C-alpha positions in Angstrom: 41.2 16.0 54.7 44.8 15.4 55.7 44.3 17.7 59.1 41.3 15.5 60.2 43.7 12.4 60.3 46.0 14.5 62.2 43.4 15.4 64.7 42.3 11.9 65.1 42.7 10.2 68.6 45.2 7.4 68.6 44.8 5.6 71.7 47.8 3.5 71.5 50.2 6.6 70.6 48.4 9.0 72.8 46.9 7.2 75.8 44.6 9.2 78.2 46.8 10.1 81.2 45.4 7.8 84.0 48.5 7.2 85.8 47.4 8.1 89.3 44.0 6.5 88.9 44.9 3.0 87.5 44.4 1.1 90.8 40.8 2.2 91.1 39.8 1.1 87.4 40.9 -2.5 88.7 37.4 -2.9 90.4 35.2 -2.3 87.7 37.2 -4.5 85.5 37.3 -7.2 88.5 33.6 -6.7 88.7 33.0 -7.0 84.7 35.0 -10.2 84.6 33.2 -11.7 87.3 29.7 -10.9 86.1 30.5 -12.2 82.6 32.2 -15.5 83.9 29.3 -16.3 86.4 26.6 -15.5 83.6 28.2 -18.2 81.5 29.0 -20.7 84.2 25.7 -20.4 86.4 22.5 -22.2 85.4 20.1 -19.9 87.4 20.7 -16.5 86.7 18.7 -15.4 89.9 22.0 -15.8 92.0 24.3 -13.8 89.4 24.4 -10.9 91.7 25.6 -12.7 94.9 27.8 -15.2 93.1 29.5 -12.4 90.8 30.2 -10.2 93.9 31.6 -13.3 96.0 33.8 -14.0 92.8 34.9 -10.2 92.7 35.7 -10.5 96.5 37.7 -13.7 96.0 39.7 -12.1 93.0 40.7 -8.7 94.7 41.6 -10.7 97.7 44.1 -13.4 95.9 45.3 -10.2 93.7 46.2 -8.5 97.1 47.7 -11.3 98.6 49.8 -11.9 95.6 50.8 -8.3 95.5 52.0 -8.7 99.3 54.0 -11.8 98.7 55.7 -10.3 95.5 56.4 -7.3 97.6 58.0 -9.6 100.4 59.9 -11.2 97.8 61.3 -8.2 96.3 62.0 -6.8 99.6 64.1 -9.6 101.0 66.0 -10.2 97.6 
């Protein structure tokens, strides 16, 4: 029984090596957040896909803008 616990996957101690691909994982995360947020806020769910894509686009643009501003600040300092 002891060997079963030794072979178990421990996500916080042995994470999956996704260091090179983490930026691509932001897009599904942003889209998921936008869909859930709009599903809660909208009265008519017929507009959900368009509204969720619009919100996801806004999130991505503002995240890129914030990253650019922080990059400029760190380069000037």
